[in-house]
N, C-alpha and C positions, 0 to 999 in steps of 0.2 A: 215572742217574735227571736227569729233568729240571726246571728251576726254576719255583717258582710263576709270574713272568714269560710260560716257553715254555710253562709250559700254557695261561694264559689267552690269548696271540696266538695258539698255534698253532704255533709256528715252533719248537718241538720235530722232531724230526728222530726218525718213528716205524720202527721195522721193517718193512720191506718184504717183502710174503708172497712164496713162493716160489709160481710156477704150477706144475701139474700138467702136465708137457707131454702125456700122456695122455687127457688129455682135450680134447676139442670147443671149437677157438674160438667165442666168443661172436658172436650177429650185430651190427657197429656200423651205426649210422649216424650220418652226418656224423665230422667231427674230437672228437676226446673227448677230455677234462683230468684229468691226475689231480689227488687231490684228498689230504691226509695226513689222516693217521687221527684226530689233533687236531680238524683245522677239520672234518671229518666230522658231528661230535659236538656242534658248536655249530651258528651258525643259517648258516650258510657253505651254499652249493650251486653247482655247477658242472652244463655240460651233461649228465655222469656222470651224477648223480644229480636228479633229478627232486621237487621236492616242487608239491603241487595249491595255490598262492596264493591260488585262487579260495575256498581254506574259512576260514571265518571264525579269524580271528586273537585268542589272548588279547592283552589289552592291555601295551604295552610297560612296564618301569619303568625310570624316570629316572635316572642316578648322579649324588649328590652331594657336594661336600664342607661341611663343618657344621665354624665354628671360633670361637673369642671372641676378642674386640678388646675386651677393659672392658668396657665398658655397654652392648655392641652384639655379636649373635649375627649371623655371617655363614652367608650360604647361596650356594654357588655350582655351578652346573649346566650342564653344556653342552647349549645348545639349539638347535647350526645347523641351519639349515634351516627352523626352527622362525618362524611369521608374531609380530608380540607379541601380535596381535588373536586367535592363535587359543591362548592362553597364559589359564588362570585359575589364580590365587592365594587359596587361600580359607584365614583365619587366626582360631584361640580363642586363649585367653591359653595353651594348653597343646599345642599342636600346627597345623600346615602341611601344607597339599595342596597340591600342584602337579599342574594338570591339564593337554596343549595337545595338539596332532597335526602331526605332519611329513609334508606333503603335496607327492608328486614332483609335479613340473610339466612333465615329458613322457610320455607313453604306448609306454614299450617294450613289445616284446610277450617272452614269456620266453624263444622261442629264440635271442633276441637276447643275451642275457647269457652270459656267459665267468663270472662270478661273482656271487653276489648278497649281499653282507654287510651296508650297510643297512638301518639299521629306519625302515620307513614306516608312519604310522598313529598310534594313539593311546596315549601312553603316560601315566603319574601313579605320584606318589610322595606317601604321607602320612609324616610324621614327628613324632614326641613330640618335644618341647623339653625342654633339658636345663634352662633356668630359663623363668619367667611372663616374659612380652612383654607390653609397652604395645600394646595391638591397634592405638592411635589414630595411632603414629608408628612405621611400617613405609617401607620405599620398595623402588622394587624395578628394576630397571633392564638393560639388555641391551645388550651391547660385544665386537664381534668375536667372538657365535653364544656368550659367557659371560653367561647371567645370575645376576645376583648382588642376594641378598635381605638386606636389613639389617635385623633387629630388636631394636628399643630394649627392654632389660632392666626390668622393675619394680623399685623399688628399695624393699621392704618390709624391714624388720626383722625378721630371722628367730625374735627374740625378742619377746614384747610383754606388759607386767603388763597384769593385769585389776585395776581398783578394786573394791573391794570396800565395797559400804554394808552398814552396820547397819540393824538396822529395829526 
């Protein structure tokens, strides 16, 4: 049984299908490359299987790490290949939305690809924050292809007393 990591990365050894020797061989155009069963279920393509990349594609979903650092909520995401001017971060007191686009610098024809695994195009991610944050005291930076967003938590008392006025 394959581990979660093997399933995620497509590195598990899928059982190979036995070819029927009685069937006629398929006609091949140029070199063909094998692709594992796990990889064929993902976004990976090879010369053996063609996708029509000209069709409109859905927007990619950004992967994130979110963690607590005391007074701050930190969000990190790998955005390598994205120009910072192509990123848009929208923030409310309880939600953050990160949008952007990765643009491929060189025009490469489909016939020149052996494998195509990188995602190019627009992506976004909306995250409901676990605590209220102060929208005015937040910062974002990119270093080595990692976007880091630091969100300062609002310090509101959990319980408030309400003064009762008599009339």
